[in-house]
N, CA, C and O atoms as CSV, one atom per row, in Angstrom:
chain,resi,resn,atom,element,x,y,z
A,1,THR,N,N,33.952,17.258,20.264
A,1,THR,CA,C,34.405,18.448,20.963
A,1,THR,C,C,35.919,18.545,20.829
A,1,THR,O,O,36.599,17.552,20.568
A,2,GLU,N,N,36.416,19.717,21.005
A,2,GLU,CA,C,37.864,19.911,20.917
A,2,GLU,C,C,38.495,19.555,22.253
A,2,GLU,O,O,38.092,20.062,23.301
A,3,ASN,N,N,39.475,18.692,22.203
A,3,ASN,CA,C,40.157,18.285,23.432
A,3,ASN,C,C,41.154,19.347,23.838
A,3,ASN,O,O,41.817,19.961,23.002
A,4,GLN,N,N,41.244,19.551,25.143
A,4,GLN,CA,C,42.199,20.512,25.669
A,4,GLN,C,C,43.431,19.772,26.143
A,4,GLN,O,O,43.348,18.636,26.608
A,5,SER,N,N,44.560,20.416,26.022
A,5,SER,CA,C,45.808,19.802,26.465
A,5,SER,C,C,45.771,19.589,27.973
A,5,SER,O,O,45.378,20.482,28.725
A,6,PRO,N,N,46.182,18.398,28.411
A,6,PRO,CA,C,46.194,18.159,29.855
A,6,PRO,C,C,47.330,18.928,30.517
A,6,PRO,O,O,48.310,19.273,29.857
A,7,PRO,N,N,47.209,19.198,31.812
A,7,PRO,CA,C,48.325,19.818,32.523
A,7,PRO,C,C,49.558,18.916,32.415
A,7,PRO,O,O,49.431,17.713,32.187
A,8,GLU,N,N,50.713,19.480,32.573
A,8,GLU,CA,C,51.971,18.751,32.393
A,8,GLU,C,C,52.078,17.502,33.257
A,8,GLU,O,O,52.685,16.517,32.837
A,9,ASP,N,N,51.493,17.523,34.472
A,9,ASP,CA,C,51.654,16.388,35.367
A,9,ASP,C,C,50.626,15.273,35.145
A,9,ASP,O,O,50.667,14.267,35.853
A,10,GLU,N,N,49.713,15.420,34.189
A,10,GLU,CA,C,48.711,14.397,33.905
A,10,GLU,C,C,49.284,13.340,32.973
A,10,GLU,O,O,49.957,13.666,31.995
A,11,LEU,N,N,49.016,12.070,33.278
A,11,LEU,CA,C,49.501,10.974,32.440
A,11,LEU,C,C,48.545,10.652,31.292
A,11,LEU,O,O,48.948,10.039,30.303
A,12,PHE,N,N,47.283,11.060,31.415
A,12,PHE,CA,C,46.283,10.696,30.423
A,12,PHE,C,C,45.525,11.916,29.923
A,12,PHE,O,O,45.306,12.879,30.658
A,13,GLU,N,N,45.132,11.854,28.666
A,13,GLU,CA,C,44.353,12.909,28.039
A,13,GLU,C,C,42.928,12.409,27.849
A,13,GLU,O,O,42.722,11.300,27.356
A,14,GLN,N,N,41.937,13.222,28.239
A,14,GLN,CA,C,40.536,12.836,28.044
A,14,GLN,C,C,40.129,13.126,26.607
A,14,GLN,O,O,40.382,14.212,26.087
A,15,VAL,N,N,39.502,12.151,25.977
A,15,VAL,CA,C,39.000,12.287,24.610
A,15,VAL,C,C,37.486,12.116,24.670
A,15,VAL,O,O,36.996,11.117,25.197
A,16,THR,N,N,36.734,13.092,24.130
A,16,THR,CA,C,35.275,13.082,24.201
A,16,THR,C,C,34.675,13.099,22.806
A,16,THR,O,O,35.152,13.807,21.919
A,17,VAL,N,N,33.612,12.304,22.620
A,17,VAL,CA,C,32.861,12.265,21.368
A,17,VAL,C,C,31.400,12.534,21.712
A,17,VAL,O,O,30.843,11.888,22.599
A,18,ASN,N,N,30.777,13.486,21.015
A,18,ASN,CA,C,29.356,13.756,21.195
A,18,ASN,C,C,28.577,12.814,20.278
A,18,ASN,O,O,28.842,12.754,19.077
A,19,VAL,N,N,27.624,12.083,20.838
A,19,VAL,CA,C,26.861,11.093,20.082
A,19,VAL,C,C,25.406,11.517,20.019
A,19,VAL,O,O,24.826,11.954,21.014
A,20,ARG,N,N,24.823,11.382,18.834
A,20,ARG,CA,C,23.396,11.616,18.648
A,20,ARG,C,C,22.898,10.541,17.707
A,20,ARG,O,O,23.442,10.369,16.616
A,21,MET,N,N,21.853,9.804,18.119
A,21,MET,CA,C,21.353,8.723,17.292
A,21,MET,C,C,19.869,8.497,17.551
A,21,MET,O,O,19.310,8.965,18.543
A,22,SER,N,N,19.259,7.774,16.638
A,22,SER,CA,C,17.868,7.386,16.757
A,22,SER,C,C,17.818,5.873,16.614
A,22,SER,O,O,18.314,5.324,15.631
A,23,CYS,N,N,17.215,5.192,17.600
A,23,CYS,CA,C,17.183,3.731,17.565
A,23,CYS,C,C,16.106,3.213,18.510
A,23,CYS,O,O,15.636,3.938,19.387
A,24,PRO,N,N,15.717,1.947,18.323
A,24,PRO,CA,C,14.783,1.331,19.283
A,24,PRO,C,C,15.483,1.032,20.606
A,24,PRO,O,O,16.711,0.985,20.669
A,25,LEU,N,N,14.704,0.833,21.646
A,25,LEU,CA,C,15.241,0.584,22.981
A,25,LEU,C,C,16.141,-0.645,23.014
A,25,LEU,O,O,17.185,-0.619,23.665
A,26,ASP,N,N,15.765,-1.713,22.333
A,26,ASP,CA,C,16.587,-2.931,22.328
A,26,ASP,C,C,17.992,-2.656,21.806
A,26,ASP,O,O,18.971,-3.137,22.376
A,27,ASP,N,N,18.095,-1.888,20.730
A,27,ASP,CA,C,19.410,-1.564,20.175
A,27,ASP,C,C,20.212,-0.685,21.135
A,27,ASP,O,O,21.418,-0.875,21.293
A,28,LEU,N,N,19.548,0.266,21.766
A,28,LEU,CA,C,20.243,1.149,22.711
A,28,LEU,C,C,20.838,0.351,23.867
A,28,LEU,O,O,21.979,0.596,24.260
A,29,THR,N,N,20.094,-0.586,24.411
A,29,THR,CA,C,20.614,-1.379,25.525
A,29,THR,C,C,21.810,-2.218,25.081
A,29,THR,O,O,22.759,-2.377,25.849
A,30,LYS,N,N,21.790,-2.756,23.869
A,30,LYS,CA,C,22.929,-3.527,23.354
A,30,LYS,C,C,24.163,-2.644,23.202
A,30,LYS,O,O,25.273,-3.058,23.534
A,31,ILE,N,N,23.967,-1.432,22.700
A,31,ILE,CA,C,25.087,-0.502,22.496
A,31,ILE,C,C,25.706,-0.108,23.831
A,31,ILE,O,O,26.926,-0.156,23.990
A,32,ILE,N,N,24.870,0.282,24.789
A,32,ILE,CA,C,25.394,0.709,26.087
A,32,ILE,C,C,26.073,-0.457,26.804
A,32,ILE,O,O,27.121,-0.272,27.423
A,33,TYR,N,N,25.498,-1.642,26.730
A,33,TYR,CA,C,26.113,-2.820,27.347
A,33,TYR,C,C,27.476,-3.100,26.712
A,33,TYR,O,O,28.441,-3.403,27.414
A,34,SER,N,N,27.551,-2.999,25.385
A,34,SER,CA,C,28.811,-3.240,24.680
A,34,SER,C,C,29.882,-2.232,25.102
A,34,SER,O,O,31.033,-2.606,25.330
A,35,LEU,N,N,29.508,-0.966,25.204
A,35,LEU,CA,C,30.462,0.059,25.649
A,35,LEU,C,C,30.944,-0.235,27.061
A,35,LEU,O,O,32.121,-0.051,27.370
A,36,GLU,N,N,30.044,-0.689,27.912
A,36,GLU,CA,C,30.368,-0.934,29.306
A,36,GLU,C,C,31.297,-2.135,29.481
A,36,GLU,O,O,32.107,-2.154,30.408
A,37,GLN,N,N,31.196,-3.119,28.620
A,37,GLN,CA,C,31.929,-4.372,28.779
A,37,GLN,C,C,33.291,-4.398,28.095
A,37,GLN,O,O,34.093,-5.288,28.377
A,38,ASN,N,N,33.571,-3.468,27.222
A,38,ASN,CA,C,34.800,-3.519,26.425
A,38,ASN,C,C,35.957,-2.783,27.072
A,38,ASN,O,O,35.789,-2.003,28.010
A,39,THR,N,N,37.129,-3.059,26.540
A,39,THR,CA,C,38.355,-2.387,26.945
A,39,THR,C,C,38.898,-1.679,25.711
A,39,THR,O,O,38.927,-2.314,24.657
A,40,PRO,N,N,39.321,-0.456,25.747
A,40,PRO,CA,C,39.491,0.376,26.943
A,40,PRO,C,C,38.134,0.829,27.478
A,40,PRO,O,O,37.119,0.767,26.784
A,41,MET,N,N,38.145,1.279,28.712
A,41,MET,CA,C,36.909,1.707,29.355
A,41,MET,C,C,36.404,2.992,28.705
A,41,MET,O,O,37.159,3.939,28.486
A,42,ILE,N,N,35.116,2.996,28.406
A,42,ILE,CA,C,34.441,4.157,27.834
A,42,ILE,C,C,33.366,4.587,28.830
A,42,ILE,O,O,32.659,3.747,29.386
A,43,PHE,N,N,33.248,5.878,29.048
A,43,PHE,CA,C,32.271,6.411,29.991
A,43,PHE,C,C,31.212,7.200,29.231
A,43,PHE,O,O,31.496,7.786,28.187
A,44,ILE,N,N,29.990,7.211,29.758
A,44,ILE,CA,C,28.887,7.957,29.163
A,44,ILE,C,C,28.472,9.042,30.141
A,44,ILE,O,O,28.322,8.793,31.337
A,45,ASP,N,N,28.286,10.254,29.618
A,45,ASP,CA,C,27.907,11.395,30.444
A,45,ASP,C,C,26.832,12.180,29.701
A,45,ASP,O,O,26.743,12.106,28.475
A,46,GLN,N,N,26.026,12.920,30.427
A,46,GLN,CA,C,24.995,13.788,29.854
A,46,GLN,C,C,24.028,13.004,28.958
A,46,GLN,O,O,23.741,13.435,27.841
A,47,LEU,N,N,23.532,11.880,29.424
A,47,LEU,CA,C,22.623,11.032,28.657
A,47,LEU,C,C,21.225,11.638,28.628
A,47,LEU,O,O,20.625,11.887,29.674
A,48,ILE,N,N,20.710,11.873,27.421
A,48,ILE,CA,C,19.361,12.406,27.233
A,48,ILE,C,C,18.628,11.459,26.286
A,48,ILE,O,O,19.096,11.196,25.179
A,49,ILE,N,N,17.471,10.946,26.728
A,49,ILE,CA,C,16.679,10.022,25.918
A,49,ILE,C,C,15.284,10.601,25.761
A,49,ILE,O,O,14.625,10.939,26.745
A,50,GLN,N,N,14.834,10.714,24.502
A,50,GLN,CA,C,13.484,11.187,24.210
A,50,GLN,C,C,12.802,10.160,23.318
A,50,GLN,O,O,13.416,9.621,22.396
A,51,GLN,N,N,11.534,9.893,23.596
A,51,GLN,CA,C,10.799,8.915,22.804
A,51,GLN,C,C,10.163,9.593,21.603
A,51,GLN,O,O,9.562,10.660,21.726
A,52,ARG,N,N,10.299,8.966,20.442
A,52,ARG,CA,C,9.693,9.453,19.205
A,52,ARG,C,C,8.820,8.344,18.633
A,52,ARG,O,O,8.983,7.172,18.970
A,53,GLY,N,N,7.923,8.719,17.795
A,53,GLY,CA,C,7.056,7.719,17.177
A,53,GLY,C,C,5.640,7.881,17.686
A,53,GLY,O,O,5.279,8.929,18.220
A,54,GLY,N,N,4.859,6.868,17.526
A,54,GLY,CA,C,3.463,6.931,17.939
A,54,GLY,C,C,2.576,6.730,16.738
A,54,GLY,O,O,2.702,5.734,16.024
A,55,ARG,N,N,1.683,7.664,16.509
A,55,ARG,CA,C,0.757,7.554,15.380
A,55,ARG,C,C,0.854,8.788,14.491
A,55,ARG,O,O,1.106,9.899,14.959
A,56,THR,N,N,0.649,8.565,13.210
A,56,THR,CA,C,0.628,9.676,12.260
A,56,THR,C,C,-0.751,10.314,12.273
A,56,THR,O,O,-1.633,9.858,13.000
A,57,ARG,N,N,-0.948,11.348,11.492
A,57,ARG,CA,C,-2.246,12.025,11.427
A,57,ARG,C,C,-3.355,11.082,10.972
A,57,ARG,O,O,-4.508,11.249,11.368
A,58,ARG,N,N,-3.022,10.110,10.157
A,58,ARG,CA,C,-4.025,9.165,9.647
A,58,ARG,C,C,-4.230,7.979,10.578
A,58,ARG,O,O,-4.980,7.057,10.260
A,59,GLY,N,N,-3.570,8.002,11.715
A,59,GLY,CA,C,-3.757,6.939,12.693
A,59,GLY,C,C,-2.912,5.705,12.446
A,59,GLY,O,O,-3.100,4.685,13.108
A,60,ILE,N,N,-1.981,5.779,11.501
A,60,ILE,CA,C,-1.100,4.647,11.222
A,60,ILE,C,C,-0.010,4.613,12.279
A,60,ILE,O,O,0.623,5.627,12.571
A,61,ARG,N,N,0.202,3.424,12.851
A,61,ARG,CA,C,1.208,3.288,13.909
A,61,ARG,C,C,2.615,3.360,13.312
A,61,ARG,O,O,2.911,2.720,12.303
A,62,VAL,N,N,3.463,4.141,13.949
A,62,VAL,CA,C,4.854,4.275,13.550
A,62,VAL,C,C,5.697,3.624,14.643
A,62,VAL,O,O,5.417,3.786,15.830
A,63,ASP,N,N,6.732,2.885,14.236
A,63,ASP,CA,C,7.586,2.232,15.227
A,63,ASP,C,C,8.124,3.249,16.223
A,63,ASP,O,O,8.531,4.352,15.859
A,64,GLN,N,N,8.115,2.852,17.473
A,64,GLN,CA,C,8.650,3.716,18.522
A,64,GLN,C,C,10.166,3.759,18.403
A,64,GLN,O,O,10.823,2.718,18.380
A,65,ALA,N,N,10.701,4.925,18.330
A,65,ALA,CA,C,12.153,5.096,18.279
A,65,ALA,C,C,12.553,6.061,19.383
A,65,ALA,O,O,11.758,6.888,19.827
A,66,LEU,N,N,13.784,5.939,19.810
A,66,LEU,CA,C,14.320,6.835,20.829
A,66,LEU,C,C,15.322,7.770,20.182
A,66,LEU,O,O,16.157,7.349,19.382
A,67,GLU,N,N,15.230,9.034,20.532
A,67,GLU,CA,C,16.252,10.006,20.156
A,67,GLU,C,C,17.209,10.060,21.342
A,67,GLU,O,O,16.809,10.396,22.457
A,68,VAL,N,N,18.466,9.730,21.097
A,68,VAL,CA,C,19.433,9.602,22.175
A,68,VAL,C,C,20.617,10.533,21.916
A,68,VAL,O,O,21.139,10.609,20.804
A,69,ARG,N,N,21.025,11.237,22.969
A,69,ARG,CA,C,22.223,12.086,22.908
A,69,ARG,C,C,23.038,11.838,24.159
A,69,ARG,O,O,22.500,11.745,25.262
A,70,PHE,N,N,24.343,11.733,23.973
A,70,PHE,CA,C,25.229,11.607,25.123
A,70,PHE,C,C,26.651,11.928,24.716
A,70,PHE,O,O,26.995,11.928,23.534
A,71,ASP,N,N,27.477,12.205,25.726
A,71,ASP,CA,C,28.909,12.381,25.534
A,71,ASP,C,C,29.571,11.073,25.935
A,71,ASP,O,O,29.322,10.543,27.017
A,72,MET,N,N,30.407,10.566,25.062
A,72,MET,CA,C,31.148,9.340,25.318
A,72,MET,C,C,32.608,9.754,25.470
A,72,MET,O,O,33.155,10.432,24.600
A,73,PHE,N,N,33.242,9.348,26.575
A,73,PHE,CA,C,34.626,9.763,26.744
A,73,PHE,C,C,35.473,8.651,27.338
A,73,PHE,O,O,34.978,7.729,27.987
A,74,GLY,N,N,36.755,8.774,27.092
A,74,GLY,CA,C,37.744,7.840,27.616
A,74,GLY,C,C,39.049,8.588,27.772
A,74,GLY,O,O,39.121,9.796,27.548
A,75,TYR,N,N,40.069,7.864,28.154
A,75,TYR,CA,C,41.370,8.478,28.376
A,75,TYR,C,C,42.420,7.753,27.553
A,75,TYR,O,O,42.353,6.538,27.367
A,76,ARG,N,N,43.373,8.502,27.072
A,76,ARG,CA,C,44.497,7.903,26.362
A,76,ARG,C,C,45.779,8.445,26.960
A,76,ARG,O,O,45.827,9.562,27.474
A,77,GLY,N,N,46.812,7.628,26.882
A,77,GLY,CA,C,48.107,8.046,27.415
A,77,GLY,C,C,48.670,9.191,26.601
A,77,GLY,O,O,48.532,9.225,25.378
A,78,VAL,N,N,49.292,10.108,27.269
A,78,VAL,CA,C,49.919,11.246,26.604
A,78,VAL,C,C,51.258,10.784,26.052
A,78,VAL,O,O,52.053,10.167,26.761
A,79,ARG,N,N,51.501,11.085,24.788
A,79,ARG,CA,C,52.769,10.709,24.161
A,79,ARG,C,C,53.886,11.551,24.764
A,79,ARG,O,O,53.829,12.781,24.757
A,80,ARG,N,N,54.871,10.891,25.268
A,80,ARG,CA,C,56.020,11.571,25.850
A,80,ARG,C,C,57.183,11.474,24.882
A,80,ARG,O,O,57.419,10.429,24.276
A,81,GLU,N,N,57.898,12.562,24.747
A,81,GLU,CA,C,59.077,12.589,23.887
A,81,GLU,C,C,60.228,11.873,24.604
A,81,GLU,O,O,60.576,12.215,25.734
A,82,VAL,N,N,60.800,10.897,23.946
A,82,VAL,CA,C,61.918,10.158,24.513
A,82,VAL,C,C,63.171,10.553,23.755
A,82,VAL,O,O,63.220,10.411,22.534
A,83,PRO,N,N,64.193,11.050,24.457
A,83,PRO,CA,C,65.426,11.453,23.752
A,83,PRO,C,C,66.111,10.236,23.140
A,83,PRO,O,O,66.206,9.176,23.759
A,84,VAL,N,N,66.574,10.411,21.936
A,84,VAL,CA,C,67.304,9.350,21.221
A,84,VAL,C,C,68.763,9.701,21.223
A,84,VAL,O,O,69.141,10.807,20.835
A,85,ASP,N,N,69.599,8.762,21.661
A,85,ASP,CA,C,71.039,9.026,21.711
A,85,ASP,C,C,71.680,8.752,20.370
A,85,ASP,O,O,72.891,8.919,20.218
């Protein structure tokens, strides 16, 4: 998404990334845990999980996969212009 300029009195700018992926549940839990435990702090919003997979028309089992969408966002410091003498 396009980031909007923060108001002048804000010290941090919000940066958002829209994520869409397909993966098994085990991988999803590892990814979310990793995001939660790392620095800088990353937040997840608008999480949508749909299950895909099952059986094909011929009855062959297909691995269960999850279709996952979410917004991942964090904050970064706004670059301030420092006068050089």
